[in-house]
N, C-alpha and C positions, 0 to 999 in steps of 0.2 A: 401764872406760868398759859395763862390765855394769851397774854398781849406777845408770847415770844411768838408764836405761831399761827395767830392773828393782827393785820393791818387794816387798816381802813383804804379808797380808791386818792390813790394820790398821782399825776400826772409826774411831776419834777423827779418825784424817786424812782417812777419807771423807766425814764430815760436814762438815768443815771445808772440804774444798773444792764441796762441795756447796751451802754456804753462803757463801764468796764466791760461785760462778759467777749463784745466785741476788741477789746485792746487785749484780753486775756487770751481770746482762741488766735488774733492775728503773732503775738508773743509765741504760745504755746505749739500751732501748728506748724512756726518755723522751727521746733525740738522735735520735732517728730518729721525734718526733712523736706517739707512744704516750703515753697515761698522763696526759694532760693536758703533754708534752713542746711544743718548738717545732718540733719538725725537724733533718732534716741542714744544710740549706741555710740556716739562719737560725742554727744550734749554731755552726758553717763559718764563716758573715760573723758574727761575735761575736768566735769565736777569733782572727780576722783582723784585726778593727780591735782590739780591746784587749791582743792580745800580739803581732801580726804573724806568725802562725802561717799557711806559706804553705797556699791548697787541699788541693793533695795529698797532706802535712803532715797535714791533720784529718781528709780524707777516712781517709785511712791509720788514724789515729788512733779513728775512729768504728766501721771497722770491723776493728777487735784488740781496741776492749770488746767488740760485740758478739759475734765468732767468737771473743774468747776467751771471755766467758763462757760460752755453747754450748759450745765443746771442755768446758769446766772439767766440765761438767754430765753434757756425755756420755763423759767420763773420755777423750776421745781426744787424745794430745798434749797432757795435762795441765800437764808443766813447760814444754814451750815456750812457751802461751799466757802462761802463767802467767809467765814472765820477759818475755813483752811487757807484759802487764797491767800490773807492776811498772815498769818504762819509761815506759809512759803516765802511771802516778800519777806518775811522779816529775816526769814533764815536766809535768804537770798543779799539781804543785803547788810548781815551781821560782819562780817569779813572784810569789805570795803570799810565798815566804823570803824571798827577794831585796828584796821591798819592806821587809817587817820588817823587816829586816837594816842596810840605807839609812836607814828612821828610825830602829832604836832607836841604831845611831851619831851620829847627827845631836841626840840630845836632850840 
């Protein structure tokens, strides 16, 4: 259990963590309406319309992406938020993967 909360110093892992934090922050800030994004209301509405994702789950997804990117940037609860971001990305990729799988099986 101790290895879950304690890590040794590693410059490559810090660089990887900061790089992921910047990428996720750039994407999540667009979902909030910054840098030419549509804003949270339109994003969640689009998710509900296209994929049937309920409003609370969409809001949780945006929160996870914003808070997770900031947590990774700060190095605070990095593993917990990295897991949350991994789940968020898996859910985001699922509709596309399922559509491609059914399209390739019918061809």
